[in-house]
C-alpha positions in Angstrom: -4.8 -15.0 9.2 -7.0 -13.4 11.8 -4.3 -13.3 14.5 -4.4 -10.8 17.2 -0.6 -10.2 17.5 1.6 -10.0 14.4 5.4 -10.0 14.4 6.9 -8.1 11.4 10.0 -10.3 11.4 7.9 -13.4 10.9 6.5 -12.2 7.6 8.5 -12.4 4.3 8.6 -9.6 1.8 7.0 -10.4 -1.5 9.0 -9.0 -4.5 6.6 -7.3 -6.9 9.4 -6.2 -9.2 10.5 -2.8 -10.2 11.9 -2.0 -6.7 8.6 -2.6 -4.9 8.1 -5.2 -2.1 4.9 -6.1 -0.1 4.1 -7.6 3.2 0.5 -8.6 4.0 0.6 -8.0 7.8 -3.0 -8.9 8.9 -6.5 -9.4 7.6 -9.9 -10.8 8.0 -12.9 -10.5 5.7 -13.5 -6.9 6.6 -10.1 -5.3 6.6 -6.4 -5.7 5.6 -3.2 -4.1 6.6 -0.3 -4.1 4.1 3.3 -2.7 4.1 4.7 -1.7 0.7 8.4 -0.8 0.5 9.6 1.2 -2.5 13.1 1.9 -3.7 13.5 5.3 -5.3 12.0 5.3 -8.7 9.7 2.4 -7.9 6.1 2.7 -9.3 2.7 1.6 -8.1 1.1 1.7 -11.6 -2.2 3.4 -12.1 -5.0 1.0 -11.2 -8.4 0.8 -9.4 -10.2 -1.7 -7.2 -13.5 -2.0 -5.5 -12.0 -1.5 -2.0 -11.7 1.7 0.1 -8.0 2.3 0.8 -6.4 4.6 3.3 -2.6 4.8 3.4 0.0 6.3 5.7 3.4 7.4 4.4 5.7 5.8 7.0 8.9 7.0 5.3 10.1 8.4 2.0 8.6 10.8 -0.5 5.9 9.8 -3.0 4.2 11.5 -5.9 0.5 10.3 -5.7 -2.2 10.6 -8.4 -5.8 10.0 -7.2 -8.3 10.6 -9.9 -7.2 14.0 -11.4 -5.4 15.1 -8.2 -1.6 14.9 -8.0 0.4 15.7 -4.9 3.8 15.0 -3.3 3.5 13.3 0.1 6.2 12.9 2.8 6.6 10.8 5.9 3.7 11.4 8.2 1.2 12.2 5.4 -1.7 10.1 4.4 -4.2 9.6 1.6 -7.7 8.1 1.0 -8.9 6.4 -2.1 -12.6 5.7 -2.6 -13.9 2.6 -4.4 -13.0 2.3 -8.1 -11.0 5.5 -8.3 -7.9 5.3 -10.5 -4.7 5.9 -8.5 -1.0 5.2 -8.4 2.3 6.2 -6.8 5.8 7.0 -7.9 8.5 6.8 -5.2 10.8 9.9 -5.3 12.8 8.9 -2.2 12.9 5.3 -0.9 10.2 4.7 1.6 7.3 2.6 2.9 3.5 3.0 2.6 1.2 1.4 5.1 -2.1 0.5 3.3 -5.4 -0.4 4.9 -8.1 -1.9 2.7 -11.8 -2.4 3.3 -12.9 -5.1 2.6 -9.9 -7.4 2.5 -7.9 -7.6 -0.8 -8.5 -11.3 -1.6 -6.2 -11.0 -4.6 -3.2 -10.4 -2.2 -3.8 -13.6 -0.2 -1.7 -16.6 -1.1 -3.3 -19.9 -0.5 
């Protein structure tokens, strides 16, 4: 999927359950961009992965836990997760996170 121009309307939302939906926007072997939409009360369960993740809060309000740190983030805020650090999110007000992973999250790619 290493396209140079990506149209949001051409990509379907994937229902992850529990009020969470995902769109894999673009990727190559080195990097991946993903939109994750949460309804209020939606949860990104605590997890870890061998990827570096940086995320931007496009809209909404989220309670984030990264390692032992907990914070409330609003639209315009961002967060960084190092490799293999346990992290998760709870959506307090419906919104969207824009996630970037390095390297690509192969587990998100449907063949």
